[in-house]
PQR file of N, CA, C, O and H, with PARSE charges and radii, in Angstrom:
ATOM      1  N   UNK A   1       0.855  -1.175   0.000 -0.4000 1.5000
ATOM      2  CA  UNK A   1       0.000   0.000   0.000 -0.0000 2.0000
ATOM      3  C   UNK A   1       0.898   1.234   0.000  0.5500 1.7000
ATOM      4  O   UNK A   1       1.877   1.287   0.744 -0.5500 1.4000
ATOM      5  N   UNK A   2       0.571   2.232  -0.832 -0.4000 1.5000
ATOM      6  CA  UNK A   2       1.322   3.475  -0.839 -0.0000 2.0000
ATOM      7  C   UNK A   2       0.775   4.399   0.237  0.5500 1.7000
ATOM      8  O   UNK A   2      -0.292   4.159   0.803 -0.5500 1.4000
ATOM      9  H   UNK A   2      -0.225   2.189  -1.436  0.4000 1.0000
ATOM     10  N   UNK A   3       1.526   5.456   0.508 -0.4000 1.5000
ATOM     11  CA  UNK A   3       1.108   6.378   1.565 -0.0000 2.0000
ATOM     12  C   UNK A   3      -0.252   6.999   1.316  0.5500 1.7000
ATOM     13  O   UNK A   3      -1.007   7.233   2.260 -0.5500 1.4000
ATOM     14  H   UNK A   3       2.392   5.651   0.048  0.4000 1.0000
ATOM     15  N   UNK A   4      -0.576   7.273   0.055 -0.4000 1.5000
ATOM     16  CA  UNK A   4      -1.842   7.939  -0.226 -0.0000 2.0000
ATOM     17  C   UNK A   4      -2.984   6.970  -0.525  0.5500 1.7000
ATOM     18  O   UNK A   4      -4.092   7.404  -0.839 -0.5500 1.4000
ATOM     19  H   UNK A   4       0.038   7.083  -0.711  0.4000 1.0000
ATOM     20  N   UNK A   5      -2.734   5.684  -0.435 -0.4000 1.5000
ATOM     21  CA  UNK A   5      -3.787   4.688  -0.661 -0.0000 2.0000
ATOM     22  C   UNK A   5      -4.752   4.667   0.529  0.5500 1.7000
ATOM     23  O   UNK A   5      -4.359   4.898   1.672 -0.5500 1.4000
ATOM     24  H   UNK A   5      -1.834   5.331  -0.180  0.4000 1.0000
ATOM     25  N   UNK A   6      -5.995   4.389   0.236 -0.4000 1.5000
ATOM     26  CA  UNK A   6      -7.000   4.309   1.296 -0.0000 2.0000
ATOM     27  C   UNK A   6      -6.976   2.924   1.932  0.5500 1.7000
ATOM     28  O   UNK A   6      -6.880   1.911   1.239 -0.5500 1.4000
ATOM     29  H   UNK A   6      -6.314   4.201  -0.693  0.4000 1.0000
ATOM     30  N   UNK A   7      -7.065   2.893   3.248 -0.4000 1.5000
ATOM     31  CA  UNK A   7      -7.156   1.619   3.965 -0.0000 2.0000
ATOM     32  C   UNK A   7      -8.587   1.087   3.852  0.5500 1.7000
ATOM     33  O   UNK A   7      -9.488   1.798   3.407 -0.5500 1.4000
ATOM     34  H   UNK A   7      -7.143   3.715   3.811  0.4000 1.0000
ATOM     35  N   UNK A   8      -8.780  -0.153   4.254 -0.4000 1.5000
ATOM     36  CA  UNK A   8     -10.136  -0.718   4.273 -0.0000 2.0000
ATOM     37  C   UNK A   8     -11.055   0.104   5.169  0.5500 1.7000
ATOM     38  O   UNK A   8     -12.226   0.303   4.848 -0.5500 1.4000
ATOM     39  H   UNK A   8      -8.047  -0.729   4.615  0.4000 1.0000
ATOM     40  N   UNK A   9     -10.525   0.580   6.288 -0.4000 1.5000
ATOM     41  CA  UNK A   9     -11.320   1.407   7.204 -0.0000 2.0000
ATOM     42  C   UNK A   9     -11.683   2.740   6.548  0.5500 1.7000
ATOM     43  O   UNK A   9     -12.802   3.226   6.710 -0.5500 1.4000
ATOM     44  H   UNK A   9      -9.573   0.419   6.549  0.4000 1.0000
ATOM     45  N   UNK A  10     -10.740   3.330   5.808 -0.4000 1.5000
ATOM     46  CA  UNK A  10     -11.017   4.578   5.095 -0.0000 2.0000
ATOM     47  C   UNK A  10     -12.142   4.373   4.082  0.5500 1.7000
ATOM     48  O   UNK A  10     -13.070   5.178   4.004 -0.5500 1.4000
ATOM     49  H   UNK A  10      -9.831   2.935   5.677  0.4000 1.0000
ATOM     50  N   UNK A  11     -12.052   3.300   3.315 -0.4000 1.5000
ATOM     51  CA  UNK A  11     -13.053   3.013   2.290 -0.0000 2.0000
ATOM     52  C   UNK A  11     -14.427   2.819   2.919  0.5500 1.7000
ATOM     53  O   UNK A  11     -15.427   3.321   2.407 -0.5500 1.4000
ATOM     54  H   UNK A  11     -11.298   2.647   3.379  0.4000 1.0000
ATOM     55  N   UNK A  12     -14.471   2.092   4.024 -0.4000 1.5000
ATOM     56  CA  UNK A  12     -15.744   1.883   4.728 -0.0000 2.0000
ATOM     57  C   UNK A  12     -16.324   3.216   5.201  0.5500 1.7000
ATOM     58  O   UNK A  12     -17.531   3.442   5.112 -0.5500 1.4000
ATOM     59  H   UNK A  12     -13.658   1.684   4.440  0.4000 1.0000
ATOM     60  N   UNK A  13     -15.467   4.083   5.697 -0.4000 1.5000
ATOM     61  CA  UNK A  13     -15.911   5.401   6.173 -0.0000 2.0000
ATOM     62  C   UNK A  13     -16.465   6.234   5.017  0.5500 1.7000
ATOM     63  O   UNK A  13     -17.511   6.868   5.150 -0.5500 1.4000
ATOM     64  H   UNK A  13     -14.487   3.899   5.770  0.4000 1.0000
ATOM     65  N   UNK A  14     -15.765   6.231   3.889 -0.4000 1.5000
ATOM     66  CA  UNK A  14     -16.229   6.994   2.725 -0.0000 2.0000
ATOM     67  C   UNK A  14     -17.572   6.456   2.250  0.5500 1.7000
ATOM     68  O   UNK A  14     -18.490   7.231   1.984 -0.5500 1.4000
ATOM     69  H   UNK A  14     -14.915   5.716   3.780  0.4000 1.0000
ATOM     70  N   UNK A  15     -17.695   5.148   2.143 -0.4000 1.5000
ATOM     71  CA  UNK A  15     -18.957   4.553   1.677 -0.0000 2.0000
ATOM     72  C   UNK A  15     -20.113   4.876   2.638  0.5500 1.7000
ATOM     73  O   UNK A  15     -21.254   5.031   2.202 -0.5500 1.4000
ATOM     74  H   UNK A  15     -16.949   4.518   2.360  0.4000 1.0000
ATOM     75  N   UNK A  16     -19.821   4.976   3.935 -0.4000 1.5000
ATOM     76  CA  UNK A  16     -20.863   5.240   4.930 -0.0000 2.0000
ATOM     77  C   UNK A  16     -21.275   6.717   4.965  0.5500 1.7000
ATOM     78  O   UNK A  16     -22.408   7.034   5.326 -0.5500 1.4000
ATOM     79  H   UNK A  16     -18.894   4.849   4.289  0.4000 1.0000
ATOM     80  N   UNK A  17     -20.357   7.623   4.592 -0.4000 1.5000
ATOM     81  CA  UNK A  17     -20.611   9.040   4.806 -0.0000 2.0000
ATOM     82  C   UNK A  17     -20.698   9.894   3.546  0.5500 1.7000
ATOM     83  O   UNK A  17     -21.039  11.075   3.621 -0.5500 1.4000
ATOM     84  H   UNK A  17     -19.436   7.366   4.300  0.4000 1.0000
ATOM     85  N   UNK A  18     -20.400   9.319   2.416 -0.4000 1.5000
ATOM     86  CA  UNK A  18     -20.425  10.069   1.163 -0.0000 2.0000
ATOM     87  C   UNK A  18     -21.248   9.320   0.134  0.5500 1.7000
ATOM     88  O   UNK A  18     -21.387   8.100   0.211 -0.5500 1.4000
ATOM     89  H   UNK A  18     -20.124   8.360   2.356  0.4000 1.0000
ATOM     90  N   UNK A  19     -21.795  10.048  -0.828 -0.4000 1.5000
ATOM     91  CA  UNK A  19     -22.685   9.467  -1.838 -0.0000 2.0000
ATOM     92  C   UNK A  19     -22.086   9.681  -3.221  0.5500 1.7000
ATOM     93  O   UNK A  19     -21.187  10.503  -3.395 -0.5500 1.4000
ATOM     94  H   UNK A  19     -21.683  11.040  -0.890  0.4000 1.0000
ATOM     95  N   UNK A  20     -22.583   8.945  -4.191 -0.4000 1.5000
ATOM     96  CA  UNK A  20     -22.121   9.163  -5.561 -0.0000 2.0000
ATOM     97  C   UNK A  20     -22.750  10.438  -6.107  0.5500 1.7000
ATOM     98  O   UNK A  20     -23.858  10.814  -5.727 -0.5500 1.4000
ATOM     99  H   UNK A  20     -23.314   8.277  -4.049  0.4000 1.0000
ATOM    100  N   UNK A  21     -22.033  11.086  -6.993 -0.4000 1.5000
ATOM    101  CA  UNK A  21     -22.522  12.307  -7.611 -0.0000 2.0000
ATOM    102  C   UNK A  21     -23.841  12.051  -8.342  0.5500 1.7000
ATOM    103  O   UNK A  21     -24.755  12.873  -8.284 -0.5500 1.4000
ATOM    104  H   UNK A  21     -21.132  10.781  -7.302  0.4000 1.0000
ATOM    105  N   UNK A  22     -23.937  10.925  -9.022 -0.4000 1.5000
ATOM    106  CA  UNK A  22     -25.163  10.584  -9.754 -0.0000 2.0000
ATOM    107  C   UNK A  22     -26.355  10.448  -8.813  0.5500 1.7000
ATOM    108  O   UNK A  22     -27.431  10.976  -9.095 -0.5500 1.4000
ATOM    109  H   UNK A  22     -23.194  10.257  -9.069  0.4000 1.0000
ATOM    110  N   UNK A  23     -26.173   9.747  -7.699 -0.4000 1.5000
ATOM    111  CA  UNK A  23     -27.271   9.546  -6.750 -0.0000 2.0000
ATOM    112  C   UNK A  23     -27.754  10.862  -6.149  0.5500 1.7000
ATOM    113  O   UNK A  23     -28.956  11.122  -6.081 -0.5500 1.4000
ATOM    114  H   UNK A  23     -25.299   9.318  -7.469  0.4000 1.0000
ATOM    115  N   UNK A  24     -26.813  11.679  -5.717 -0.4000 1.5000
ATOM    116  CA  UNK A  24     -27.189  12.932  -5.070 -0.0000 2.0000
ATOM    117  C   UNK A  24     -27.847  13.873  -6.068  0.5500 1.7000
ATOM    118  O   UNK A  24     -28.834  14.534  -5.743 -0.5500 1.4000
ATOM    119  H   UNK A  24     -25.837  11.468  -5.772  0.4000 1.0000
ATOM    120  N   UNK A  25     -27.312  13.938  -7.268 -0.4000 1.5000
ATOM    121  CA  UNK A  25     -27.907  14.797  -8.301 -0.0000 2.0000
ATOM    122  C   UNK A  25     -29.350  14.396  -8.572  0.5500 1.7000
ATOM    123  O   UNK A  25     -30.246  15.240  -8.598 -0.5500 1.4000
ATOM    124  H   UNK A  25     -26.510  13.401  -7.532  0.4000 1.0000
ATOM    125  N   UNK A  26     -29.563  13.116  -8.770 -0.4000 1.5000
ATOM    126  CA  UNK A  26     -30.892  12.595  -9.073 -0.0000 2.0000
ATOM    127  C   UNK A  26     -31.869  12.864  -7.928  0.5500 1.7000
ATOM    128  O   UNK A  26     -32.997  13.297  -8.163 -0.5500 1.4000
ATOM    129  H   UNK A  26     -28.836  12.430  -8.749  0.4000 1.0000
ATOM    130  N   UNK A  27     -31.445  12.614  -6.714 -0.4000 1.5000
ATOM    131  CA  UNK A  27     -32.314  12.788  -5.555 -0.0000 2.0000
ATOM    132  C   UNK A  27     -32.756  14.240  -5.370  0.5500 1.7000
ATOM    133  O   UNK A  27     -33.807  14.504  -4.786 -0.5500 1.4000
ATOM    134  H   UNK A  27     -30.528  12.263  -6.524  0.4000 1.0000
ATOM    135  N   UNK A  28     -31.953  15.174  -5.866 -0.4000 1.5000
ATOM    136  CA  UNK A  28     -32.280  16.590  -5.684 -0.0000 2.0000
ATOM    137  C   UNK A  28     -32.812  17.233  -6.955  0.5500 1.7000
ATOM    138  O   UNK A  28     -32.908  18.456  -7.057 -0.5500 1.4000
ATOM    139  H   UNK A  28     -31.100  14.960  -6.341  0.4000 1.0000
ATOM    140  N   UNK A  29     -33.160  16.382  -7.929 -0.4000 1.5000
ATOM    141  CA  UNK A  29     -33.790  16.888  -9.138 -0.0000 2.0000
ATOM    142  C   UNK A  29     -32.856  17.573 -10.116  0.5500 1.7000
ATOM    143  O   UNK A  29     -33.315  18.279 -11.013 -0.5500 1.4000
ATOM    144  H   UNK A  29     -33.083  15.389  -7.846  0.4000 1.0000
ATOM    145  N   UNK A  30     -31.564  17.381  -9.962 -0.4000 1.5000
ATOM    146  CA  UNK A  30     -30.594  17.967 -10.878 -0.0000 2.0000
ATOM    147  C   UNK A  30     -30.147  16.917 -11.887  0.5500 1.7000
ATOM    148  O   UNK A  30     -29.981  15.748 -11.542 -0.5500 1.4000
ATOM    149  H   UNK A  30     -31.191  16.807  -9.233  0.4000 1.0000
ATOM    150  N   UNK A  31     -29.955  17.335 -13.126 -0.4000 1.5000
ATOM    151  CA  UNK A  31     -29.430  16.415 -14.133 -0.0000 2.0000
ATOM    152  C   UNK A  31     -27.939  16.208 -13.868  0.5500 1.7000
ATOM    153  O   UNK A  31     -27.204  17.169 -13.643 -0.5500 1.4000
ATOM    154  H   UNK A  31     -30.090  18.285 -13.406  0.4000 1.0000
ATOM    155  N   UNK A  32     -27.505  14.964 -13.896 -0.4000 1.5000
ATOM    156  CA  UNK A  32     -26.102  14.640 -13.644 -0.0000 2.0000
ATOM    157  C   UNK A  32     -25.191  15.435 -14.580  0.5500 1.7000
ATOM    158  O   UNK A  32     -24.153  15.940 -14.154 -0.5500 1.4000
ATOM    159  H   UNK A  32     -28.103  14.184 -14.079  0.4000 1.0000
ATOM    160  N   UNK A  33     -25.569  15.546 -15.831 -0.4000 1.5000
ATOM    161  CA  UNK A  33     -24.740  16.263 -16.803 -0.0000 2.0000
ATOM    162  C   UNK A  33     -24.560  17.728 -16.407  0.5500 1.7000
ATOM    163  O   UNK A  33     -23.483  18.296 -16.590 -0.5500 1.4000
ATOM    164  H   UNK A  33     -26.413  15.135 -16.177  0.4000 1.0000
ATOM    165  N   UNK A  34     -25.611  18.333 -15.869 -0.4000 1.5000
ATOM    166  CA  UNK A  34     -25.525  19.730 -15.437 -0.0000 2.0000
ATOM    167  C   UNK A  34     -24.578  19.877 -14.249  0.5500 1.7000
ATOM    168  O   UNK A  34     -23.768  20.802 -14.201 -0.5500 1.4000
ATOM    169  H   UNK A  34     -26.485  17.871 -15.721  0.4000 1.0000
ATOM    170  N   UNK A  35     -24.688  18.962 -13.300 -0.4000 1.5000
ATOM    171  CA  UNK A  35     -23.823  19.016 -12.120 -0.0000 2.0000
ATOM    172  C   UNK A  35     -22.375  18.742 -12.520  0.5500 1.7000
ATOM    173  O   UNK A  35     -21.464  19.401 -12.017 -0.5500 1.4000
ATOM    174  H   UNK A  35     -25.346  18.210 -13.340  0.4000 1.0000
ATOM    175  N   UNK A  36     -22.149  17.783 -13.415 -0.4000 1.5000
ATOM    176  CA  UNK A  36     -20.793  17.508 -13.883 -0.0000 2.0000
ATOM    177  C   UNK A  36     -20.201  18.734 -14.577  0.5500 1.7000
ATOM    178  O   UNK A  36     -19.012  19.017 -14.433 -0.5500 1.4000
ATOM    179  H   UNK A  36     -22.888  17.248 -13.824  0.4000 1.0000
ATOM    180  N   UNK A  37     -21.023  19.453 -15.323 -0.4000 1.5000
ATOM    181  CA  UNK A  37     -20.546  20.674 -15.978 -0.0000 2.0000
ATOM    182  C   UNK A  37     -20.132  21.714 -14.937  0.5500 1.7000
ATOM    183  O   UNK A  37     -19.112  22.385 -15.098 -0.5500 1.4000
ATOM    184  H   UNK A  37     -21.989  19.223 -15.440  0.4000 1.0000
ATOM    185  N   UNK A  38     -20.920  21.846 -13.875 -0.4000 1.5000
ATOM    186  CA  UNK A  38     -20.568  22.786 -12.807 -0.0000 2.0000
ATOM    187  C   UNK A  38     -19.251  22.389 -12.139  0.5500 1.7000
ATOM    188  O   UNK A  38     -18.463  23.254 -11.756 -0.5500 1.4000
ATOM    189  H   UNK A  38     -21.748  21.300 -13.745  0.4000 1.0000
ATOM    190  N   UNK A  39     -19.018  21.105 -12.001 -0.4000 1.5000
ATOM    191  CA  UNK A  39     -17.750  20.628 -11.426 -0.0000 2.0000
ATOM    192  C   UNK A  39     -16.600  20.979 -12.372  0.5500 1.7000
ATOM    193  O   UNK A  39     -15.568  21.491 -11.939 -0.5500 1.4000
ATOM    194  H   UNK A  39     -19.659  20.403 -12.312  0.4000 1.0000
ATOM    195  N   UNK A  40     -16.784  20.699 -13.668 -0.4000 1.5000
ATOM    196  CA  UNK A  40     -15.728  21.016 -14.649 -0.0000 2.0000
ATOM    197  C   UNK A  40     -15.413  22.508 -14.675  0.5500 1.7000
ATOM    198  O   UNK A  40     -14.260  22.908 -14.835 -0.5500 1.4000
ATOM    199  H   UNK A  40     -17.623  20.282 -14.020  0.4000 1.0000
ATOM    200  N   UNK A  41     -16.456  23.328 -14.514 -0.4000 1.5000
ATOM    201  CA  UNK A  41     -16.290  24.790 -14.509 -0.0000 2.0000
ATOM    202  C   UNK A  41     -15.776  25.302 -13.163  0.5500 1.7000
ATOM    203  O   UNK A  41     -15.550  26.499 -12.990 -0.5500 1.4000
ATOM    204  H   UNK A  41     -17.393  23.003 -14.384  0.4000 1.0000
ATOM    205  N   UNK A  42     -15.597  24.396 -12.228 -0.4000 1.5000
ATOM    206  CA  UNK A  42     -15.136  24.718 -10.869 -0.0000 2.0000
ATOM    207  C   UNK A  42     -16.112  25.620 -10.113  0.5500 1.7000
ATOM    208  O   UNK A  42     -15.722  26.388  -9.234 -0.5500 1.4000
ATOM    209  H   UNK A  42     -15.780  23.423 -12.368  0.4000 1.0000
ATOM    210  N   UNK A  43     -17.403  25.506 -10.482 -0.4000 1.5000
ATOM    211  CA  UNK A  43     -18.441  26.211  -9.743 -0.0000 2.0000
ATOM    212  C   UNK A  43     -18.945  25.354  -8.591  0.5500 1.7000
ATOM    213  O   UNK A  43     -19.573  25.858  -7.660 -0.5500 1.4000
ATOM    214  H   UNK A  43     -17.720  24.882 -11.196  0.4000 1.0000
ATOM    215  N   UNK A  44     -18.666  24.056  -8.661 -0.4000 1.5000
ATOM    216  CA  UNK A  44     -18.873  23.108  -7.557 -0.0000 2.0000
ATOM    217  C   UNK A  44     -17.561  22.359  -7.373  0.5500 1.7000
ATOM    218  O   UNK A  44     -16.830  22.145  -8.340 -0.5500 1.4000
ATOM    219  H   UNK A  44     -18.155  23.647  -9.418  0.4000 1.0000
ATOM    220  N   UNK A  45     -17.258  21.961  -6.151 -0.4000 1.5000
ATOM    221  CA  UNK A  45     -16.035  21.182  -5.944 -0.0000 2.0000
ATOM    222  C   UNK A  45     -16.164  19.786  -6.547  0.5500 1.7000
ATOM    223  O   UNK A  45     -17.265  19.245  -6.650 -0.5500 1.4000
ATOM    224  H   UNK A  45     -17.852  22.135  -5.366  0.4000 1.0000
ATOM    225  N   UNK A  46     -15.048  19.220  -6.937 -0.4000 1.5000
ATOM    226  CA  UNK A  46     -15.027  17.854  -7.443 -0.0000 2.0000
ATOM    227  C   UNK A  46     -15.261  16.872  -6.311  0.5500 1.7000
ATOM    228  O   UNK A  46     -15.359  17.264  -5.148 -0.5500 1.4000
ATOM    229  H   UNK A  46     -14.154  19.660  -6.854  0.4000 1.0000
ATOM    230  N   UNK A  47     -15.350  15.608  -6.651 -0.4000 1.5000
ATOM    231  CA  UNK A  47     -15.585  14.577  -5.644 -0.0000 2.0000
ATOM    232  C   UNK A  47     -14.507  14.598  -4.555  0.5500 1.7000
ATOM    233  O   UNK A  47     -13.337  14.873  -4.826 -0.5500 1.4000
ATOM    234  H   UNK A  47     -15.270  15.289  -7.596  0.4000 1.0000
ATOM    235  N   UNK A  48     -14.912  14.311  -3.356 -0.4000 1.5000
ATOM    236  CA  UNK A  48     -13.984  14.268  -2.240 -0.0000 2.0000
ATOM    237  C   UNK A  48     -13.051  13.071  -2.322  0.5500 1.7000
ATOM    238  O   UNK A  48     -11.892  13.149  -1.912 -0.5500 1.4000
ATOM    239  H   UNK A  48     -15.862  14.088  -3.136  0.4000 1.0000
ATOM    240  N   UNK A  49     -13.553  11.972  -2.848 -0.4000 1.5000
ATOM    241  CA  UNK A  49     -12.776  10.736  -2.906 -0.0000 2.0000
ATOM    242  C   UNK A  49     -13.043   9.992  -4.200  0.5500 1.7000
ATOM    243  O   UNK A  49     -14.160  10.002  -4.718 -0.5500 1.4000
ATOM    244  H   UNK A  49     -14.494  11.908  -3.180  0.4000 1.0000
ATOM    245  N   UNK A  50     -12.015   9.351  -4.713 -0.4000 1.5000
ATOM    246  CA  UNK A  50     -12.159   8.369  -5.770 -0.0000 2.0000
ATOM    247  C   UNK A  50     -11.642   7.071  -5.166  0.5500 1.7000
ATOM    248  O   UNK A  50     -10.462   6.953  -4.837 -0.5500 1.4000
ATOM    249  H   UNK A  50     -11.108   9.342  -4.292  0.4000 1.0000
ATOM    250  N   UNK A  51     -12.524   6.116  -5.028 -0.4000 1.5000
ATOM    251  CA  UNK A  51     -12.148   4.860  -4.392 -0.0000 2.0000
ATOM    252  C   UNK A  51     -11.262   4.036  -5.321  0.5500 1.7000
ATOM    253  O   UNK A  51     -11.278   4.244  -6.534 -0.5500 1.4000
ATOM    254  H   UNK A  51     -13.483   6.212  -5.296  0.4000 1.0000
ATOM    255  N   UNK A  52     -10.495   3.109  -4.768 -0.4000 1.5000
ATOM    256  CA  UNK A  52      -9.531   2.346  -5.562 -0.0000 2.0000
ATOM    257  C   UNK A  52     -10.109   1.653  -6.796  0.5500 1.7000
ATOM    258  O   UNK A  52      -9.413   1.503  -7.800 -0.5500 1.4000
ATOM    259  H   UNK A  52     -10.482   2.940  -3.783  0.4000 1.0000
ATOM    260  N   UNK A  53     -11.363   1.233  -6.733 -0.4000 1.5000
ATOM    261  CA  UNK A  53     -11.953   0.572  -7.901 -0.0000 2.0000
ATOM    262  C   UNK A  53     -12.410   1.568  -8.958  0.5500 1.7000
ATOM    263  O   UNK A  53     -12.802   1.174 -10.056 -0.5500 1.4000
ATOM    264  H   UNK A  53     -11.929   1.356  -5.917  0.4000 1.0000
ATOM    265  N   UNK A  54     -12.361   2.854  -8.633 -0.4000 1.5000
ATOM    266  CA  UNK A  54     -12.707   3.898  -9.574 -0.0000 2.0000
ATOM    267  C   UNK A  54     -14.184   4.040  -9.862  0.5500 1.7000
ATOM    268  O   UNK A  54     -14.570   4.921 -10.630 -0.5500 1.4000
ATOM    269  H   UNK A  54     -12.042   3.174  -7.740  0.4000 1.0000
ATOM    270  N   UNK A  55     -15.017   3.215  -9.281 -0.4000 1.5000
ATOM    271  CA  UNK A  55     -16.429   3.231  -9.615 -0.0000 2.0000
ATOM    272  C   UNK A  55     -17.263   4.147  -8.729  0.5500 1.7000
ATOM    273  O   UNK A  55     -18.384   4.491  -9.103 -0.5500 1.4000
ATOM    274  H   UNK A  55     -14.703   2.499  -8.657  0.4000 1.0000
ATOM    275  N   UNK A  56     -16.767   4.547  -7.592 -0.4000 1.5000
ATOM    276  CA  UNK A  56     -17.565   5.385  -6.685 -0.0000 2.0000
ATOM    277  C   UNK A  56     -16.827   6.679  -6.413  0.5500 1.7000
ATOM    278  O   UNK A  56     -15.921   6.736  -5.582 -0.5500 1.4000
ATOM    279  H   UNK A  56     -15.856   4.268  -7.288  0.4000 1.0000
ATOM    280  N   UNK A  57     -17.224   7.700  -7.116 -0.4000 1.5000
ATOM    281  CA  UNK A  57     -16.684   9.029  -6.858 -0.0000 2.0000
ATOM    282  C   UNK A  57     -17.641   9.668  -5.863  0.5500 1.7000
ATOM    283  O   UNK A  57     -18.782   9.973  -6.210 -0.5500 1.4000
ATOM    284  H   UNK A  57     -17.960   7.653  -7.792  0.4000 1.0000
ATOM    285  N   UNK A  58     -17.202   9.868  -4.668 -0.4000 1.5000
ATOM    286  CA  UNK A  58     -18.109  10.222  -3.583 -0.0000 2.0000
ATOM    287  C   UNK A  58     -18.097  11.707  -3.269  0.5500 1.7000
ATOM    288  O   UNK A  58     -17.064  12.374  -3.340 -0.5500 1.4000
ATOM    289  H   UNK A  58     -16.275   9.621  -4.386  0.4000 1.0000
ATOM    290  N   UNK A  59     -19.260  12.200  -2.922 -0.4000 1.5000
ATOM    291  CA  UNK A  59     -19.424  13.593  -2.545 -0.0000 2.0000
ATOM    292  C   UNK A  59     -20.334  13.667  -1.327  0.5500 1.7000
ATOM    293  O   UNK A  59     -21.122  12.758  -1.064 -0.5500 1.4000
ATOM    294  H   UNK A  59     -20.099  11.658  -2.864  0.4000 1.0000
ATOM    295  N   UNK A  60     -20.212  14.745  -0.605 -0.4000 1.5000
ATOM    296  CA  UNK A  60     -21.132  15.004   0.489 -0.0000 2.0000
ATOM    297  C   UNK A  60     -22.414  15.568  -0.106  0.5500 1.7000
ATOM    298  O   UNK A  60     -22.345  16.496  -0.912 -0.5500 1.4000
ATOM    299  H   UNK A  60     -19.572  15.483  -0.818  0.4000 1.0000
ATOM    300  N   UNK A  61     -23.576  15.047   0.257 -0.4000 1.5000
ATOM    301  CA  UNK A  61     -24.839  15.544  -0.312 -0.0000 2.0000
ATOM    302  C   UNK A  61     -25.022  17.052  -0.155  0.5500 1.7000
ATOM    303  O   UNK A  61     -25.615  17.692  -1.023 -0.5500 1.4000
ATOM    304  H   UNK A  61     -23.632  14.293   0.912  0.4000 1.0000
ATOM    305  N   UNK A  62     -24.532  17.618   0.919 -0.4000 1.5000
ATOM    306  CA  UNK A  62     -24.690  19.045   1.161 -0.0000 2.0000
ATOM    307  C   UNK A  62     -23.981  19.870   0.097  0.5500 1.7000
ATOM    308  O   UNK A  62     -24.423  20.976  -0.214 -0.5500 1.4000
ATOM    309  H   UNK A  62     -24.050  17.098   1.625  0.4000 1.0000
ATOM    310  N   UNK A  63     -22.905  19.366  -0.461 -0.4000 1.5000
ATOM    311  CA  UNK A  63     -22.159  20.085  -1.483 -0.0000 2.0000
ATOM    312  C   UNK A  63     -23.017  20.333  -2.701  0.5500 1.7000
ATOM    313  O   UNK A  63     -23.052  21.450  -3.217 -0.5500 1.4000
ATOM    314  H   UNK A  63     -22.545  18.468  -0.209  0.4000 1.0000
ATOM    315  N   UNK A  64     -23.711  19.313  -3.168 -0.4000 1.5000
ATOM    316  CA  UNK A  64     -24.526  19.433  -4.366 -0.0000 2.0000
ATOM    317  C   UNK A  64     -25.746  20.310  -4.111  0.5500 1.7000
ATOM    318  O   UNK A  64     -26.084  21.168  -4.927 -0.5500 1.4000
ATOM    319  H   UNK A  64     -23.683  18.406  -2.748  0.4000 1.0000
ATOM    320  N   UNK A  65     -26.399  20.094  -2.982 -0.4000 1.5000
ATOM    321  CA  UNK A  65     -27.593  20.873  -2.681 -0.0000 2.0000
ATOM    322  C   UNK A  65     -27.265  22.350  -2.627  0.5500 1.7000
ATOM    323  O   UNK A  65     -27.964  23.155  -3.241 -0.5500 1.4000
ATOM    324  H   UNK A  65     -26.124  19.398  -2.319  0.4000 1.0000
ATOM    325  N   UNK A  66     -26.224  22.726  -1.913 -0.4000 1.5000
ATOM    326  CA  UNK A  66     -25.912  24.147  -1.777 -0.0000 2.0000
ATOM    327  C   UNK A  66     -25.349  24.714  -3.065  0.5500 1.7000
ATOM    328  O   UNK A  66     -25.655  25.852  -3.418 -0.5500 1.4000
ATOM    329  H   UNK A  66     -25.655  22.071  -1.415  0.4000 1.0000
ATOM    330  N   UNK A  67     -24.525  23.942  -3.782 -0.4000 1.5000
ATOM    331  CA  UNK A  67     -23.893  24.458  -4.991 -0.0000 2.0000
ATOM    332  C   UNK A  67     -24.809  24.546  -6.174  0.5500 1.7000
ATOM    333  O   UNK A  67     -24.771  25.535  -6.905 -0.5500 1.4000
ATOM    334  H   UNK A  67     -24.277  23.017  -3.495  0.4000 1.0000
ATOM    335  N   UNK A  68     -25.633  23.542  -6.391 -0.4000 1.5000
ATOM    336  CA  UNK A  68     -26.476  23.542  -7.571 -0.0000 2.0000
ATOM    337  C   UNK A  68     -27.618  24.538  -7.456  0.5500 1.7000
ATOM    338  O   UNK A  68     -28.125  25.014  -8.472 -0.5500 1.4000
ATOM    339  H   UNK A  68     -25.664  22.738  -5.797  0.4000 1.0000
ATOM    340  N   UNK A  69     -28.022  24.852  -6.264 -0.4000 1.5000
ATOM    341  CA  UNK A  69     -29.117  25.804  -6.087 -0.0000 2.0000
ATOM    342  C   UNK A  69     -28.643  27.245  -6.283  0.5500 1.7000
ATOM    343  O   UNK A  69     -29.459  28.148  -6.470 -0.5500 1.4000
ATOM    344  H   UNK A  69     -27.610  24.465  -5.439  0.4000 1.0000
ATOM    345  N   UNK A  70     -27.342  27.458  -6.241 -0.4000 1.5000
ATOM    346  CA  UNK A  70     -26.819  28.814  -6.372 -0.0000 2.0000
ATOM    347  C   UNK A  70     -26.383  29.155  -7.785  0.5500 1.7000
ATOM    348  O   UNK A  70     -25.640  30.118  -7.974 -0.5500 1.4000
ATOM    349  H   UNK A  70     -26.680  26.724  -6.089  0.4000 1.0000
ATOM    350  N   UNK A  71     -26.825  28.391  -8.798 -0.4000 1.5000
ATOM    351  CA  UNK A  71     -26.384  28.642 -10.183 -0.0000 2.0000
ATOM    352  C   UNK A  71     -26.833  29.983 -10.677  0.5500 1.7000
ATOM    353  O   UNK A  71     -26.547  30.349 -11.817 -0.5500 1.4000
ATOM    354  H   UNK A  71     -27.429  27.609  -8.645  0.4000 1.0000
TER
END
């Protein structure tokens, strides 16, 4: 494991406390493509974590709610 690699405990914590960008966008009525564009434009922060398998880019739900409503 490298210094910046996530431990099993880290991964469990991220999965328990952060959501995927797609899930949070959908739950709040935002189109994923629109939210991704805001991230690319740096109007919203990017995902907090990219897990080792690369499939779960996690964000805090509060980030999307507060950022997407302020467009």
